[in-house]
C-alpha positions in Angstrom: -0.2 -0.1 -0.3 1.3 3.7 -1.1 1.4 6.2 1.5 1.9 9.8 1.3 4.8 9.4 2.9 6.2 7.0 0.2 4.7 9.4 -2.7 6.1 12.6 -1.8 9.7 10.4 -1.0 9.9 8.9 -4.4 8.4 12.1 -5.9 11.2 14.4 -4.0 13.9 12.1 -5.5 12.3 12.5 -9.0 12.1 16.0 -8.9 16.2 16.0 -7.2 16.6 13.8 -10.6 15.8 16.4 -13.1 17.5 19.1 -10.9 20.6 17.1 -11.8 20.0 16.5 -15.2 19.5 19.9 -15.7 22.5 21.4 -13.7 24.7 18.8 -15.5 23.1 20.4 -18.6 23.9 23.7 -17.7 27.2 23.0 -16.9 27.7 21.4 -20.5 26.3 24.4 -22.0 28.4 26.4 -20.9 31.7 24.6 -20.6 30.8 24.4 -24.5 30.2 28.4 -24.9 33.7 28.7 -22.6 35.4 26.6 -24.9 34.1 28.2 -28.1 34.9 31.2 -26.7 38.5 30.5 -25.7 38.9 28.8 -29.4 37.6 31.7 -31.0 39.7 34.0 -28.9 42.7 32.3 -29.2 42.3 32.1 -32.9 42.0 35.7 -33.5 44.9 35.9 -31.0 46.7 33.7 -33.3 46.0 36.2 -36.3 46.2 39.1 -35.1 50.0 37.7 -33.7 50.4 36.1 -37.5 49.8 40.1 -39.3 52.2 41.5 -36.3 54.7 39.4 -37.3 54.1 39.6 -40.9 54.1 43.2 -40.7 57.0 43.0 -39.1 58.9 40.7 -41.6 58.0 43.1 -44.5 59.3 46.0 -42.9 62.8 44.2 -42.0 62.8 42.7 -45.1 62.0 46.1 -46.8 65.2 47.6 -44.5 67.1 45.2 -45.9 66.0 46.1 -49.4 67.0 49.3 -49.0 70.5 48.3 -47.8 71.2 46.4 -51.3 69.6 49.0 -53.3 72.3 51.4 -51.5 75.3 49.0 -51.8 74.7 48.6 -55.5 74.3 52.3 -55.9 77.9 53.0 -53.8 79.4 49.8 -56.0 78.4 52.3 -59.4 80.2 55.0 -58.0 83.1 53.9 -56.4 83.9 51.0 -58.7 82.6 51.5 -62.0 80.9 49.4 -64.3 82.3 46.5 -64.6 81.1 44.0 -61.8 82.5 40.4 -60.9 82.1 38.1 -58.0 84.6 39.8 -55.8 83.0 43.2 -55.0 81.4 43.8 -51.5 77.7 43.6 -53.0 78.2 39.9 -53.8 79.5 38.5 -50.7 77.8 36.3 -48.2 76.6 38.6 -45.0 76.2 36.3 -41.7 72.5 37.1 -40.2 72.0 40.2 -38.5 70.3 39.9 -35.1 66.5 41.6 -34.8 64.5 42.0 -31.7 62.3 39.5 -33.6 65.4 37.0 -34.4 67.7 37.7 -37.5 67.5 38.9 -41.0 69.6 38.2 -43.6 70.3 39.0 -47.6 72.2 38.2 -50.6 72.4 39.4 -53.8 72.9 37.8 -57.2 73.8 39.2 -60.7 70.9 38.3 -62.9 73.3 38.6 -65.5 75.2 35.4 -64.4 72.1 33.3 -65.7 70.6 33.1 -69.1 67.9 35.6 -70.1 64.9 33.0 -71.3 63.8 36.2 -73.9 67.5 35.7 -75.7 66.4 32.6 -76.9 64.7 33.2 -80.3 66.7 33.6 -83.3 66.1 36.5 -85.5 64.2 36.6 -88.8 66.7 34.8 -91.4 67.7 37.0 -93.8 66.8 36.8 -97.3 69.6 35.4 -99.8 71.1 38.7 -102.0 70.7 38.8 -105.6 72.5 36.1 -107.9 72.9 34.0 -104.2 71.4 30.7 -104.0 69.5 30.0 -100.5 70.1 26.5 -100.1 69.4 24.1 -97.2 71.5 25.5 -93.7 72.3 23.1 -90.9 69.9 23.3 -88.3 73.0 24.5 -85.9 73.9 27.2 -88.0 70.4 28.8 -87.4 70.1 28.8 -84.2 71.4 32.2 -82.3 74.0 32.3 -79.9 72.2 32.4 -77.1 70.2 29.3 -78.5 73.7 27.2 -78.8 74.8 28.3 -75.4 71.5 26.9 -74.2 71.4 23.6 -76.3 75.3 22.9 -75.1 74.2 23.6 -71.5 71.1 21.1 -71.6 73.4 18.2 -72.6 75.5 19.2 -69.2 72.4 18.3 -67.0 71.6 14.6 -65.6 68.0 13.6 -65.4 67.1 10.2 -63.7 66.6 8.0 -67.3 70.4 10.0 -68.5 71.7 13.0 -69.9 69.6 15.1 -72.4 70.9 14.2 -75.8 71.8 16.9 -78.1 68.7 16.2 -80.3 66.3 16.3 -77.4 67.9 19.3 -76.8 67.0 20.9 -79.8 64.1 20.1 -80.1 63.6 22.2 -76.8 64.9 24.7 -78.6 62.3 24.5 -81.0 59.7 24.5 -78.4 60.6 27.6 -76.7 61.4 29.6 -80.2 57.9 29.0 -81.5 57.1 30.6 -77.6 58.5 33.1 -78.2 58.3 34.1 -81.9 55.0 35.8 -83.1 54.1 33.8 -85.9 52.1 31.0 -86.2 55.4 28.7 -87.9 56.2 25.6 -86.0 60.0 25.1 -85.7 62.1 22.3 -86.7 61.2 18.5 -85.4 60.6 20.0 -81.6 58.4 23.3 -82.0 54.8 23.3 -81.0 52.6 26.3 -82.1 49.1 27.0 -80.7 47.2 23.9 -82.1 49.7 21.9 -79.6 48.8 23.7 -76.2 45.2 24.1 -77.1 44.5 20.0 -77.4 46.6 20.0 -73.9 44.1 18.9 -70.5 43.5 21.7 -69.7 44.6 23.8 -72.9 46.2 27.0 -72.4 47.2 29.7 -74.4 50.5 30.5 -76.4 52.3 33.6 -75.5 53.7 34.4 -79.2 55.7 36.8 -77.0 58.9 37.3 -75.1 58.0 35.7 -71.5 57.0 37.3 -68.0 57.8 35.0 -65.8 60.3 31.8 -65.6 57.3 29.6 -64.8 56.4 30.0 -68.2 59.0 27.6 -69.3 57.1 24.7 -66.8 54.4 24.9 -69.6 56.3 24.5 -72.9 56.2 21.3 -74.5 59.3 18.8 -74.1 60.0 20.7 -70.7 59.5 17.9 -67.4 59.3 18.8 -63.7 62.3 17.3 -63.4 64.6 19.2 -66.2 62.8 22.5 -65.0 63.8 22.2 -61.4 67.6 21.9 -62.5 67.3 24.6 -64.8 65.5 27.3 -62.4 68.9 28.6 -60.7 70.0 29.2 -64.1 67.8 31.1 -66.1 65.9 34.4 -65.6 64.0 36.6 -67.8 64.8 39.8 -68.8 64.1 42.0 -71.5 65.4 40.6 -75.0 68.8 41.8 -75.8 70.4 42.1 -72.1 73.5 40.2 -72.3 75.4 38.2 -69.7 78.4 39.4 -67.3 81.2 36.9 -68.3 82.6 37.4 -64.5 79.5 36.4 -62.8 78.6 33.7 -65.1 77.2 30.2 -63.3 80.2 28.1 -64.1 77.4 25.4 -65.3 76.5 28.1 -67.9 80.4 28.7 -68.0 80.9 25.3 -69.1 78.5 25.8 -72.2 80.8 28.1 -73.6 83.0 26.4 -76.9 83.9 26.7 -80.0 81.2 28.1 -81.8 81.2 25.2 -84.3 81.2 22.9 -81.8 77.5 21.3 -80.3 78.5 19.9 -76.9 79.8 21.4 -74.2 83.3 21.8 -72.6 83.9 18.7 -70.6 83.7 19.1 -66.8 87.3 19.1 -66.1 87.9 21.6 -68.9 85.2 23.7 -67.6 86.6 23.8 -63.9 89.9 25.0 -65.6 88.2 28.3 -67.2 86.0 28.6 -63.9 89.3 28.3 -61.8 90.7 31.1 -64.2 87.8 33.6 -64.0 88.4 33.6 -60.6 92.5 34.0 -60.8 91.1 37.9 -61.7 90.7 39.2 -58.4 89.6 43.1 -59.8 87.4 41.1 -62.7 87.8 41.0 -66.4 87.8 44.8 -67.7 86.7 43.4 -71.4 85.5 40.3 -72.4 88.0 40.0 -74.8 90.3 40.3 -72.0 88.7 37.1 -70.5 89.0 34.9 -73.9 92.7 35.7 -74.3 93.6 34.1 -71.1 95.7 30.9 -71.2 92.4 28.6 -70.2 89.9 30.0 -72.9 92.7 31.0 -75.8 93.3 26.9 -75.6 90.0 25.7 -74.9 87.7 27.9 -77.1 90.1 30.7 -78.3 88.5 33.7 -80.8 85.7 31.1 -81.5 83.4 32.1 -79.2 79.7 33.4 -78.9 81.1 36.9 -77.4 78.1 39.1 -78.8 76.4 37.6 -76.1 78.4 38.8 -73.5 79.5 41.8 -71.2 81.3 42.5 -68.2 78.8 44.8 -66.7 75.4 44.2 -65.3 72.0 46.3 -64.9 70.0 43.8 -63.4 70.4 42.4 -59.8 68.2 39.7 -57.9 67.8 40.4 -54.1 67.1 37.6 -51.8 66.1 38.4 -48.5 64.9 35.8 -45.6 64.2 36.8 -41.7 63.1 35.1 -38.2 60.1 36.6 -36.6 58.7 35.1 -34.1 58.6 31.3 -34.9 58.5 31.5 -38.8 61.5 32.2 -41.4 59.6 34.4 -44.0 61.4 35.5 -47.5 60.9 37.7 -50.3 62.6 38.1 -53.8 63.0 41.5 -55.5 64.4 42.2 -59.2 66.4 45.6 -59.1 67.4 47.8 -61.9 71.0 50.0 -61.6 70.6 52.6 -64.1 70.0 55.8 -65.4 66.7 57.5 -64.8 66.0 61.3 -66.0 70.4 61.3 -66.6 71.0 60.1 -63.2 72.1 56.9 -61.9 68.7 54.9 -59.6 68.6 51.7 -58.2 65.1 50.9 -58.1 62.3 48.2 -57.8 61.2 46.3 -60.7 59.0 44.1 -58.8 58.6 41.9 -55.8 57.5 38.0 -55.6 57.9 34.9 -53.5 58.2 32.9 -56.8 60.6 32.9 -59.6 61.8 35.5 -62.1 
């Protein structure tokens, strides 16, 4: 028999159970709100910290860029137009401490690389009156920079082996078609608009000067492995900008040979030529002076592609990196040193996190 007392006792237990459940639900709800607010607060703080560190990094790198511009300007004013690797601007500097970590930068002569926009041959000259056109050897039809590039390609080792002369020639044909304004396919390896429209996904051909090194990765015959190996050796500058014999990368220096020869120098010959170049503490004052050296004269003589070389430079790459907080940030700047309004200046062409 259920009495009033036992009923009240059960009802009280039930009410206490409901209260306990409600209390637990409130605790869960409050905990969820606190965790959510805490997470959002932490995320906001991390974002603000990242923005702050980003602003600090940009300020440090812009300051380093100003120092690089001053170093290049002072070099021109104090040592003249000849540029070489023993000058102050070309030396590796130790990282400078900052309140947030450190900052360092390096200056590289952009004329020490092959200018991709020079990988185009001028329009063929029609034969003079009474002169037969004939059939020219494909090698003889190449420009000086194209011949240099063919030799350079043959020095590159890929997983499947070294690049052959024929493969190098075909790649030069494809680059020629990418740069020239016409729709005529060059040689056996050339490719015009129809080839790239059939790609998946399709993309247009430039038929004009490159604006970025990344365009090289799109060209017929180019592989990711070869592209990565070429990246440190190539640059995109205005057409006609020459290379500096004093600052050339050793790999490119090895690609010079007698004009009629399709193969590069051997690795041992390339080292001899590079050592002779490095022995000139003040750099070579002229291209002829370099090729008159004992090693260069024996290996190449006067039959070199001198027309694509110089001893002074106008474009430079400035690479900066800084540690702010726990993250290293990097930037690249293409600088131009030359005359503007009749006065010498060093100014920024563009900045990028990618390649020029």
